[in-house]
N, C-alpha and C positions, 0 to 999 in steps of 0.2 A: 551921144553916139556920133561918130563921124561916118558919113555915107557919101558914096559917089555912084550915080546911076542906080540908086536904090539898094546898093550893096554895102552893108556895114563893114568897115575895114579897121575900126579902132574906136578909141574913146578920147574925149577931151576933158581935162580937169574942170570940175564944176565950181572952182573957187570957194569950196566949202572950207570950214575951219581946218587948220592943219594940226589941231590938238587931239583929234580922235584917233585912237589906236586902231589900225586896220591890219589885216593879214591877207596873204595870198599863198597859194600852193603852186609850185612849178616842179617839173621834172628836171633833175640835173642832166644837162646835155653832155658835158665834157669837163675835164680838168686840164689845166695847162700850167706850164712853168713860164712865167713872164719875167725875163731878166733884162728888161729895157732900161731900167733906172740906174745908171752909173754902177753896174755890177751887182746891185742888190737883187736878190731873187725873191719873188713873191709867187707862191703857188696860188692859182685862182680856180674858183668853181664857176662854171658857165651855165646859164639857163637862157630861155627866151620866153616871150609872151605869145602863146599860141591862142588862136581863136577856138571857141567851144567846138569840140569834136574834130579839131584839126591838129596835125602834128602829134605831139605827145602831151596834149592838154590835160589838165586836171579839172576837177569840179570848181575850184576857186582860183583859177589862173590869175596871176598878178603881175604887175610890172613895177619896177623901181622908178620913183618919180624924182623930180628936182628936189634937192635938199634931203634926200634919203641916204646919202652916203654915210656909212658907219652903222646903218641898221642891221640887225642880226638876221642871219639865215640859220634855221634850225632843222635838224634831221631827227625823226622819231626812231629811237632805238629801244625796242621792247615797248614798255609803257611810259618811257621818259623821253623828253625832248632835250637834245644836246646841241649846243652852239657849234655850228660848222663853219661859218664865215661871217664877214662884215662887208656890206655892200660897198663897192668902190666905183662902179661905172654906171653912169646914167646916160642913155642914148638920146633922150628927148627932153624937152622943156616942159610943156604943158599938155602933151598928147601921148597916147600909147596906141600902137597899131600892131595888128597881126597880119595885115595884108598890105600890099604896095598902095601908097596913096594915089598914084597916078593911074594904076590899073588894078582895081581891087579883085580881079580874077587871079592875081599872082600872090601866093603866100610870101610874106616878107616880115616875119615876126621881129619885134624889138629884142635887142641883145641886152643882157644884164649879167654882171659878174660880181664876185665877192672874193676878198682875200681869204684864203683857206686857213682857218685857225690851227688845224693840226700841224701845219708846217711851222707855226710860230710857238707851239706848245712849250718847248723848253724855255724860251725867252719869257713867255708869260709866267710860268712857274717861278722863274728866277727873279722876276720884276715885281709881281703882285704878291703881297704878303698873304699867307694863308690865314683865313679867318677862323677863329676859335668858335666851334659850334656852341651857341648859347650867348655869345657876346653880341647882343643886339644893339647896344649903344656905342660900340666901337672904342671902349676904354681899355681893352685887353684884359678884362676881368669879368667873370660871370658871377653876378650877385643879384640882390633884390631889385635893383633898377632894371636889369635885364628881364627878370621875372615879370615885372610890371608890363614891360613891352610885350613879352610872350603872352601874358594873360589876355591882352586886348584881342588876340587872334584865336583864342582857345575855341576849338570845335568849328572854326571857319573852314568851309569846304570849297572856297572859291579862290584858292591861291594859284598863281601861275607866274611864268617867266615874265619879266626878268627878276622880280624882287621876291617872289614866293612868300607873300605876306610879311614883307620887310625882314625876311630871314627866319621867321618863326617856324616855317615848314622846312625843317632841316633835311628831310629825306631827298629831294622834294617830290611829293606825290599828289599835291593838290589840296591837302587838308592839314590842319593842325590838330593832332590827336595824341593818343597815349604813346605812340612810337616817338613822336617829337618830344614829348615830356620826358621820356626815358633818356633820350640823347641830351636834353637840357640838364637833367639831374646828374647824369654821368660827368658832366663838365662843371658841376656846381663848385664855386669858389676857385676854379682853375684860372691861371693867368698865363 
């Protein structure tokens, strides 16, 4: 924790491993059209790092750290999580603060933003090939080698983004069950 005059105003990176997957929840503060890059338009999603019980804080308030550019932002829609953006702006190097460092009585939350994926949706659909449900090995054909990969995750109930049990959770709803097997069977021997 970072403190001045006994008041916590933020946190410092503890130099722990950068390989642990972590998450945070923040409220979206705003969206904006950022056209500063040679005429290219990038819709952005804006959030900030609020202190507990301050501003629009959530239970697991988070801040984007150095080297987090490109990390996913997700929005819960019904019971599914959908990709909403990719991190692009990091305000700090090894510290995160929700109050002013010089005067911790003043709220001054870190700024963070992401490229809004919905504004790039058509380009993404045109550029990234559609994956055939059931083709778990990427050979554009659904056969026994894909079934072997599928079987490794059968009845697994711990599937989550971004890979959803390496694609075996086709729905995706967090588990590999009969619904996923039905989708797999529907595409059997398809290319």
